[in-house]
C-alpha positions as CSV (number, residue, x, y, z in Angstrom):
1,M,-46.6,-9.1,20.8
2,R,-43.4,-6.5,20.8
3,L,-43.0,-3.6,18.6
4,R,-39.9,-3.5,16.5
5,I,-38.9,0.2,16.8
6,Y,-35.3,0.2,14.6
7,G,-33.5,-2.2,12.5
8,I,-31.4,-2.9,8.8
9,R,-32.9,-3.0,5.9
10,T,-31.1,-3.7,2.5
11,V,-32.8,-2.0,-0.7
12,W,-31.4,-4.1,-3.8
13,D,-31.2,-2.7,-7.2
14,T,-31.0,-4.9,-10.4
15,V,-27.9,-4.3,-12.5
16,G,-28.2,-7.4,-14.6
17,D,-29.6,-10.9,-15.8
18,G,-28.6,-14.0,-16.8
19,E,-28.9,-18.0,-16.5
20,F,-26.9,-19.4,-13.6
21,F,-26.5,-23.2,-12.3
22,C,-28.4,-22.8,-9.1
23,P,-27.1,-24.5,-5.7
24,G,-30.0,-24.0,-4.3
25,C,-32.4,-25.8,-7.3
26,G,-30.0,-27.8,-8.2
27,G,-30.5,-26.8,-12.0
28,D,-30.3,-23.8,-14.7
29,R,-32.2,-21.3,-13.7
30,N,-32.4,-17.3,-14.6
31,Y,-30.8,-15.0,-12.4
32,R,-30.8,-10.9,-11.2
33,R,-27.7,-9.4,-10.0
34,L,-28.0,-6.6,-7.4
35,T,-26.8,-4.5,-5.9
36,G,-27.6,-3.3,-2.3
37,R,-27.6,-0.6,0.5
38,H,-28.2,-1.1,3.8
39,R,-30.3,1.1,5.5
40,F,-30.9,2.4,9.5
41,T,-34.8,2.3,9.8
42,V,-37.0,3.6,12.3
43,I,-40.7,1.8,12.4
44,G,-39.9,1.0,8.8
45,M,-39.0,4.2,7.9
46,P,-35.7,4.3,6.0
47,L,-33.3,7.1,7.5
48,L,-29.7,6.5,7.5
49,R,-27.3,4.4,4.9
50,R,-25.2,1.7,6.3
51,G,-23.1,0.6,4.1
52,S,-23.5,-1.0,0.7
53,A,-24.2,-4.9,0.1
54,G,-23.4,-7.5,-2.6
55,P,-23.4,-7.7,-5.5
56,V,-25.0,-11.0,-5.3
57,L,-26.9,-13.2,-7.6
58,E,-30.5,-14.1,-7.2
59,C,-32.3,-17.0,-8.3
60,A,-35.4,-16.0,-9.8
61,A,-37.3,-19.6,-9.2
62,C,-35.8,-20.2,-4.8
63,L,-34.9,-16.1,-4.6
64,G,-32.0,-17.2,-2.9
65,H,-28.9,-15.0,-2.8
66,Y,-25.6,-16.6,-4.1
67,P,-22.2,-15.2,-4.6
68,T,-21.5,-14.3,-7.8
69,D,-18.5,-17.2,-8.3
70,T,-21.0,-18.5,-8.6
71,L,-21.2,-17.9,-12.3
72,D,-17.6,-19.8,-12.1
73,H,-20.0,-22.7,-12.4
74,P,-21.3,-23.9,-16.2
75,T,-24.5,-23.6,-16.7
76,T,-26.1,-27.8,-17.0
77,T,-26.7,-26.7,-21.1
78,R,-22.9,-25.6,-21.1
79,F,-21.2,-28.1,-19.3
80,S,-22.9,-30.4,-21.7
81,A,-21.3,-28.3,-24.6
82,M,-17.7,-28.5,-23.0
83,L,-17.8,-32.4,-22.3
84,R,-19.0,-32.9,-26.3
85,E,-15.8,-30.7,-27.7
86,A,-13.5,-32.4,-24.9
87,V,-14.3,-35.8,-26.3
88,H,-14.2,-34.9,-30.4
89,T,-10.8,-32.7,-29.5
90,V,-9.5,-36.0,-27.7
91,T,-10.3,-38.0,-30.8
92,L,-8.7,-36.1,-33.4
93,A,-5.9,-35.5,-31.4
94,V,-5.1,-39.7,-31.1
95,L,-6.7,-40.1,-34.8
96,A,-3.8,-37.5,-35.6
97,A,-1.3,-39.5,-33.4
98,G,-2.4,-43.1,-35.1
99,G,-3.2,-42.5,-38.6
100,T,-6.9,-42.6,-40.1
101,T,-5.5,-45.4,-42.2
102,S,-7.2,-48.1,-39.7
103,R,-11.0,-48.5,-40.8
104,T,-12.0,-50.3,-37.3
105,V,-10.2,-46.8,-35.4
106,L,-12.0,-44.4,-37.3
107,E,-15.4,-46.7,-36.3
108,A,-14.3,-46.7,-32.7
109,A,-13.5,-42.7,-33.2
110,A,-17.2,-41.9,-34.5
111,A,-19.0,-44.1,-31.8
112,T,-17.3,-42.2,-29.5
113,V,-18.0,-39.0,-30.4
114,R,-21.5,-39.8,-31.0
115,D,-22.1,-41.0,-27.9
116,A,-20.6,-37.9,-26.6
117,G,-23.8,-36.2,-28.1
118,L,-22.7,-35.1,-31.9
119,D,-24.7,-37.6,-32.9
120,D,-24.2,-36.5,-37.0
121,C,-20.7,-37.2,-36.4
122,T,-19.3,-39.1,-38.9
123,Q,-15.9,-41.7,-40.2
124,E,-15.6,-39.2,-43.3
125,Q,-16.0,-36.0,-41.1
126,L,-13.3,-37.3,-38.9
127,F,-11.2,-38.1,-41.6
128,T,-11.4,-35.2,-43.5
129,I,-10.7,-32.7,-40.2
130,V,-7.5,-34.7,-39.5
131,E,-6.2,-34.9,-42.5
132,V,-6.6,-31.1,-43.2
133,L,-4.9,-30.9,-39.7
134,A,-2.2,-32.6,-40.7
135,A,-1.6,-30.7,-43.6
136,D,-2.0,-27.6,-42.1
137,T,0.7,-28.4,-39.0
138,G,3.1,-30.6,-41.1
139,A,2.6,-33.4,-39.0
140,G,4.8,-36.6,-39.9
141,D,7.4,-34.5,-41.7
142,G,10.2,-35.7,-39.1
143,H,9.8,-32.5,-36.9
144,D,9.7,-32.6,-33.3
145,P,7.9,-35.6,-32.1
146,A,4.6,-34.0,-30.1
147,A,3.9,-32.2,-32.7
148,E,4.1,-36.0,-34.5
149,A,1.8,-36.9,-32.5
150,C,-1.2,-34.6,-33.0
151,G,0.1,-31.6,-34.7
152,A,0.9,-28.3,-32.8
153,A,-2.9,-27.1,-33.0
154,L,-3.8,-29.9,-31.5
155,A,-1.4,-29.8,-28.6
156,I,-2.5,-26.2,-28.1
157,E,-6.5,-27.1,-28.2
158,L,-6.5,-30.4,-26.2
159,H,-4.9,-27.9,-23.1
160,E,-7.7,-25.1,-24.0
161,V,-11.0,-27.6,-24.2
162,L,-9.7,-29.9,-21.5
163,K,-8.6,-27.7,-18.5
164,P,-11.7,-25.3,-18.1
165,L,-13.5,-28.4,-18.5
166,A,-11.4,-30.4,-15.4
167,P,-12.6,-29.1,-12.2
168,H,-16.4,-29.4,-13.2
169,L,-15.4,-33.5,-13.5
170,A,-14.5,-35.8,-10.6
171,V,-11.4,-38.0,-10.9
172,A,-13.4,-40.8,-12.4
173,G,-14.9,-38.5,-14.9
174,R,-11.4,-37.8,-15.5
175,G,-10.4,-40.9,-16.1
176,T,-13.2,-42.1,-18.2
177,V,-12.5,-39.1,-21.0
178,L,-8.9,-40.1,-21.2
179,L,-10.1,-44.2,-21.6
180,Q,-12.1,-43.3,-24.3
181,G,-9.2,-41.4,-26.2
182,A,-7.3,-44.9,-25.2
183,R,-9.7,-47.7,-26.3
184,I,-9.7,-45.6,-29.6
185,A,-5.7,-46.0,-29.9
186,L,-6.6,-49.7,-29.2
187,A,-9.2,-50.3,-31.9
188,D,-6.1,-51.4,-33.8
189,G,-3.7,-52.9,-31.3
190,P,-1.4,-51.8,-28.6
191,Y,0.0,-47.9,-28.3
192,S,1.7,-46.5,-30.6
193,Q,4.6,-44.6,-29.3
194,A,2.8,-41.7,-30.6
195,E,-0.4,-42.6,-29.2
196,R,0.8,-42.9,-25.7
197,E,2.4,-39.2,-25.8
198,V,-1.1,-38.1,-26.9
199,L,-2.7,-39.6,-24.3
200,T,0.0,-38.3,-21.1
201,T,-0.9,-35.5,-22.8
202,V,-4.9,-35.6,-22.5
203,G,-4.7,-36.7,-18.6
204,S,-2.0,-33.9,-17.7
205,A,-5.0,-31.6,-19.6
206,L,-7.6,-33.3,-17.3
207,Q,-5.8,-32.6,-14.4
208,L,-4.8,-36.3,-13.8
209,C,-1.5,-37.3,-11.7
210,P,1.3,-38.8,-14.2
211,T,0.9,-42.2,-11.8
212,D,-3.0,-42.1,-12.0
213,T,-2.7,-41.7,-16.2
214,A,-0.4,-44.4,-16.3
215,E,-2.1,-46.9,-14.5
216,L,-5.4,-46.1,-16.5
217,L,-4.0,-46.8,-19.7
218,A,-1.9,-50.3,-18.5
219,A,-5.4,-50.8,-17.3
220,A,-7.4,-50.3,-20.9
221,A,-4.5,-52.2,-22.4
222,R,-5.4,-55.2,-20.3
223,T,-9.0,-55.1,-21.1
224,P,-10.1,-57.0,-24.1
225,S,-12.3,-54.8,-26.6
């Protein structure tokens, strides 16, 4: 066997830790954030510095090293929370656009939010939130139609909640979120103009092209409830 006399060794230092979605394991794992120094070695002894390495993330389970932008992918736990928040926000926006006087719509809305993981959601809770938002934003007072649709606060909230989620959902998944809102709007009959405007905003925030959004809304309207 040939003796290796010289080579390069990397010495790693831990500079942080946390939890991330490990691409190698395919699930949530703990990680160490590492920075390193390359050393030229002779017979295993480090002698000269040969530059820096990293930073990288080292998975505590598989010990694989991954670039720091891996943290841009949410953990499974965080992704589930983002999805629940998205469905809840879309539901509130649709209710604000279509009103909360229909018991059928409130039933559909509460069922949608519970299916998304908020098990304790009730019709009364949704009704109260929408009424408070309407009072705060002046929805329905004859101002800009977009403001009447869901109030300025909800319009902003849709973009703030849905845009970070969109890159982590396939097109079909983004369409599903839109369709959940559409089914709530259709629970008491065809879309109102305000509901259609809100759902179009939802499609835009989810980074669906306008044609796909229009086709999904039309397909939902043709599907028997």
